[in-house]
N, C-alpha and C positions, 0 to 999 in steps of 0.2 A: 122531634124522635125522641123517644125516653127510653134510656138504658141502664142496664145494672151496672155498678163501678166496684170493681173490687178495692177493699179497704187498703190494700197493698198499695193503690195508685194514688194515696194521700199521704204527703210526709210533711211533718213538722221540721220546719228548717229555721232554726235559731227563733223560734217563736213565731213565724209567720207560716202559714200552710200554703203546701204547694201542691199541684195535681201534676202527677208524672206522666200519665195516658198521654200519647201523641193523638188520640181520637178526641180529646177533649179542648174545643178551641175558647180563645177569647168570647166573653158574652155568652156563655153557656150558664145554666143553671146546675149547681150539685147540691144535693139534698141530703142529710143524714136522716133517715128516716126507719120506721120499723111497722110491719105489716099489722099491728094490732092498735097504732096510733089514728084515733079518730081524725085528728087535724092534719096530719100526713095524707091519710086518703082524700079528705078534701083539697090539700095542697095537690095532689096529682090529679084529681078531676081539673081544676083551675088552669093548670098547666096545660091540658088537654086542649079547653077551651083558647089557651091566650097562644098557644102554638097554631091555632087556625087563622088567629088575625095576624101574627106576624111569628114568621117560624124561628124558633132558637132550640137547640138541642137541650135537654136534661137528662142529667145523670143522678141515679140512687144509690146511696151507699148505705145498706142494711145495717143498723147500729147494733142490732143483736147479733149479727155473725160478728161485727167489727171487734166487738168486747169492751169490757170497761176501760182497759189499759190504753188502747186506741181512742177512745172515747174523750178521756182524761187527757190525753197529749194533745187530742183536739180541742178541748177545752169546751165540747158538746154539754150545754146545762139540762136539754131537753129537744123534744122532736117537736115539730121537724127543725133541724137546724138547716138554714140556707145561706148558700154561697154563691157570688158572682166569680166566675172565673176572668182575671185581670190578664194583660199581656203578661207573657212570659210564665204563664201556667200558677200564678199567684192565686190565692183564693181570700175574696173580701166578704164578710159574712154580710147578709142581705137582712136588713129590718124593716124593710118597708111592708106595704100591704102585700097580702097574699091575695088579693082578687086577682083574676082573669086580667083585667084592664092594667092593672097596675104591674103585674109579672110580662105584659105585652111590651109594656114602656121600657120595661127597665132591662130585657134580657135579650140579646138579638143572636 
C-alpha cells in the first residue's frame, strides 16, 4: 500500500525524526518526494514492484507542500529522501539501493 502522509505527521524530536501517525508501523517506508522529481517517480515504481514481492507499507510526504522550513527541520537535502520506520516511530534515513529487490529486502 502507498499512501500520502501529512507533513504534520513527522516531528523533529531533539534531532531525531519521529512519525506521529498510528497508521505507520515499524518496517514501513516513508519518503519525502515531489511530483516533478524523476528519481521520485522511479522510486515509486520500484516500491510498487517490491510490494508485489514482499508486502510493506509506503508513505509519501509531498516536499513541496511541506515547505522549506519543514524540509530544513528534517535535514532533507534532496528528493527523494527515504526513511525506514523503526520501533517506537523513529525514522532512520535509508541510503541503500532504490532497486525493487533492495527495497523488498529492507522494508517489511
